[in-house]
N, C-alpha and C positions, 0 to 999 in steps of 0.2 A: 648472522644469516649471510650466506655466500650468494654469489650471483646466480648460480644454478637453482638454489632454493627459491630465490625471488622470482625467477622466470617460471618455475613450476607453479608457484602460488598464483601468479598472474594468469597462467593457462587454466588452472582449476577455476579461478574466479570467472574467467570469460565463459567457460563451459557451463558453470552454474547459472550465470546470467542468461545465457542462451536458453537453458532449460526453463527458467522462470518465464521468459517471454513466450516460449512455445506453450507452456501451461496457460498463461493468460489469454493467448490467442484462442486456444481450445475452449476455455471457459466462456469466452465472448461469442463463440460461434453458436452456442445453444441458447435458446430463449430462457430456459431455466437458469442458466449460468448468468445471463445478463440481469435477470430479475433478482437473483440472489445478491449479486454485486451492488445493484441499485439499492436494495434494502439495507445492505451494510453501510453504504454511503449515507443513507437517510439516518440510520442509527448513530452515525458519527457526526450528525448535525452539519453536514456539508451544505445542505440546501436550506438551512435555517440558521437563526442566530443561536449562539451558545450563551447568551446573556442570562445571568441569574442574579438576584439581589444578594445572595449569600456568596461571599468571595470564594470559599472552598468549593461550593457547587459549581461556580463559574470556572474555576481552575480545572476541575474534573471534566467539565464539558469541553473546555478548550483542549484538554489532552485527548479526548475522544475525537474532536474535530481535526487535530493534528494527524491522527492516524488516517482519517478519511481523506485529508488533503494529500497525504503521501500515496494513498491508493489512486487518487485522481492523477497525480503526477506519473504514476506507473502507466496509467491508461493513455496519457498523452505522450 
């Protein structure tokens, strides 16, 4: 990869990130968007424990929780 390609990729990545942030801002301006996002965070066990007595079930819950925490990071 040459320098021009690297610069182009960075420019494209910045534009995509800007689009994502605009989308998230629009989603949060509407009550239905906030409600939908809050429901997804609940489904991902962000507001509760992911503990399970079965190790595989707990690992699955932690995977869902990781997705939720990534969403929270995007919000902040």
